[in-house]
MIKOLRO-104081 format. One line per 10 residues: their letters; for each residue x, y, z of C-alpha. Coordinates in Angstrom, 1 decimal, decimal comma. Layout:
# MIKOLRO-104081
a) X Y Z  ...
# end
This chain:
# MIKOLRO-104081
drtgrprpqc) 127,1 98,5 71,6  127,7 99,8 68,0  126,3 96,6 66,5  122,8 97,5 67,8  122,7 94,4 70,0  121,5 95,0 73,6  124,3 95,5 76,0  124,6 92,5 78,3  123,8 93,0 82,0  126,9 93,0 84,1
vtatpagpat) 127,2 92,3 87,8  130,6 93,1 89,4  132,0 91,7 92,5  134,9 93,8 93,6  136,3 95,1 96,9  137,3 98,3 95,1  137,7 99,6 91,6  136,3 98,4 88,2  135,9 94,7 87,3  138,7 93,2 85,2
amgvdafyqi) 137,6 89,8 83,8  134,3 88,1 83,1  134,0 85,0 85,3  136,5 86,3 87,8  135,0 89,6 89,1  132,4 90,3 86,5  129,3 88,2 85,7  126,1 88,1 83,8  124,1 86,9 86,9  123,8 87,8 90,5
lpaisavdag) 124,5 84,5 92,3  127,9 83,8 90,8  129,0 87,3 91,8  127,8 86,8 95,4  129,7 83,5 95,5  132,9 85,2 94,2  132,9 88,3 96,5  135,0 88,2 99,6  133,4 89,0 103,0  133,1 92,7 103,4
glvrvaagsy) 133,2 93,3 99,6  130,8 94,9 97,2  128,5 93,3 94,6  127,3 96,0 92,2  124,3 95,1 90,1  123,7 97,0 86,8  120,3 98,2 85,7  118,1 95,4 84,1  115,6 92,7 84,9  116,9 89,8 87,0
nagassnlpi) 114,1 87,2 87,0  113,4 83,9 88,8  114,0 80,9 86,6  115,8 82,8 83,8  119,4 82,2 85,1  121,4 82,2 88,3  119,7 85,3 89,8  117,0 84,3 92,2  116,3 83,4 95,0  119,3 84,9 96,9
titksftlsg) 120,5 83,5 100,2  123,0 85,7 102,0  125,4 83,9 104,3  128,3 86,4 104,5  128,8 90,0 105,1  128,9 92,2 102,0  127,1 95,0 100,2  124,5 94,2 97,5  124,2 97,5 95,6  121,8 98,4 92,8
pqagvdprpa) 122,1 101,3 90,4  119,8 103,4 92,5  121,9 103,2 95,7  121,7 106,6 97,4  118,6 107,7 95,4  115,5 108,2 97,6  112,5 106,4 95,9  109,7 108,0 98,0  107,0 110,0 96,2  106,9 112,2 99,3
vnstripggp) 110,2 113,7 98,2  109,1 113,9 94,5  111,3 111,0 93,5  111,5 110,4 89,8  112,3 106,7 90,2  109,9 104,4 88,4  109,3 100,9 89,9  110,8 98,4 87,5  111,9 101,2 85,2  114,9 101,1 82,8
eeatldglna) 117,2 102,7 85,3  116,3 100,1 88,0  117,9 96,7 88,8  114,6 94,8 89,2  114,6 91,5 91,1  111,4 89,8 90,0  110,2 86,5 91,4  107,4 86,4 88,8  105,1 85,0 91,5  107,0 81,7 91,1
ianlitigdv) 109,2 81,7 94,2  108,5 82,4 97,9  111,3 84,8 98,9  113,6 86,9 96,8  116,2 87,4 99,4  116,8 85,4 102,6  119,4 86,7 105,0  121,0 83,8 106,9  120,7 80,0 106,5  117,2 78,8 106,0
dgsfrpadvv) 117,3 76,9 109,3  118,3 80,0 111,2  121,6 78,4 112,3  123,8 81,2 110,9  123,2 84,9 110,4  125,8 87,2 108,8  126,5 90,6 110,3  126,7 93,9 108,5  124,8 93,1 105,3  123,8 96,1 103,2
iegftlrgat) 121,0 95,9 100,5  120,4 99,2 98,6  119,1 100,6 95,4  116,8 97,9 94,0  113,2 97,3 92,9  112,0 94,0 94,4  108,7 92,3 93,4  106,9 89,1 92,5  107,5 87,0 95,6  104,7 84,8 96,9
adavqspavt) 105,8 85,1 100,5  108,3 87,8 101,6  110,4 90,0 99,3  113,1 90,0 102,0  113,2 87,7 105,1  115,4 86,3 107,8  114,4 82,9 109,1  113,4 82,1 112,7  116,6 82,3 114,7  118,3 79,4 116,4
sapltglvfq) 121,6 81,3 116,7  122,6 84,8 117,5  120,5 87,8 116,3  121,0 89,3 112,8  123,2 92,4 113,5  124,0 95,5 111,5  121,6 95,0 108,6  121,1 98,1 106,4  118,2 98,1 104,0  117,7 101,4 102,2
hniiggptgs) 116,7 103,2 98,9  114,7 100,2 97,7  111,2 99,9 96,1  109,2 96,8 97,1  106,1 95,7 95,2  104,5 97,1 92,1  102,4 95,5 89,3  103,4 91,9 90,3  102,9 92,5 94,0  105,1 92,0 97,0
gddgiqlrat) 103,8 88,7 98,2  102,7 88,1 101,8  105,1 90,6 103,5  107,4 93,2 102,0  110,1 92,7 104,7  110,0 90,1 107,5  112,9 90,1 109,8  113,3 88,0 112,9  115,6 88,6 115,9  117,6 91,6 114,6
dgayiaynyi) 119,9 93,9 116,5  120,9 97,3 115,1  119,0 97,0 111,8  118,5 100,2 109,8  115,5 100,2 107,5  115,0 103,6 105,9  114,3 105,5 102,7  112,2 102,7 101,1  109,0 102,9 99,0  106,8 99,9 99,7
qlsaspnaat) 103,9 99,4 97,3  101,2 96,9 98,0  99,0 95,3 95,4  95,4 94,6 96,2  95,7 90,9 95,5  94,8 88,6 98,5  98,4 87,2 98,8  99,8 90,7 99,1  97,3 92,3 101,4  99,8 93,3 104,1
vhfvfdiied) 103,3 94,5 104,7  104,4 92,9 108,0  107,5 94,0 109,9  108,4 91,4 112,5  111,2 92,8 114,7  112,3 90,8 117,7  114,3 93,9 118,1  117,0 95,0 120,5  117,9 98,4 119,0  116,7 98,8 115,5
rfarcflfla) 115,7 101,9 113,5  112,8 102,1 111,1  112,2 105,5 109,6  111,4 107,5 106,5  109,7 104,7 104,6  106,6 105,3 102,5  103,8 102,7 102,4  101,3 102,7 99,6  98,2 100,5 99,2  97,1 100,2 95,6
# end
């Protein structure tokens, strides 16, 4: 703003159109926005760093259908297509566990008793988990259906933990146009995709071992 102070991060939770009021459909953190959005709605996350322990940002547990959209949604991050995206750069919404939490995003209840359908996660940098950047727990209910995970960067200087993405019992998942970096640290020595799949699609992702 004109005072020279840094512009606050803004996370909006709206089914359509711009946000109207802080604390109603606009927030400074991610978790309150997710709580506020209706099923089938959109949570749009502005560029910035969203770190574990700093505020109500991480970890995220998704238990309803909605779209979680970062500022790079629709922008291919893969070096193979000469992407200009910089992992954790100023134009990214970076979810960073700071190697202090196991998982950044869990889709479904942690006991596997409920799994939301048609979740979309797009346009982020995700890093600094000690286990999985994104995971769905072992299933005790119906499969995870209709997941879309695209245009994301996983890993970077703080690593991607044990696995970049670990999904269990999915049906119709679409995992594409992602750039998965792997640090050489022992706890980030592999990216492990576990698909108890029915009809999933995994394509056009770029894996890089640093």
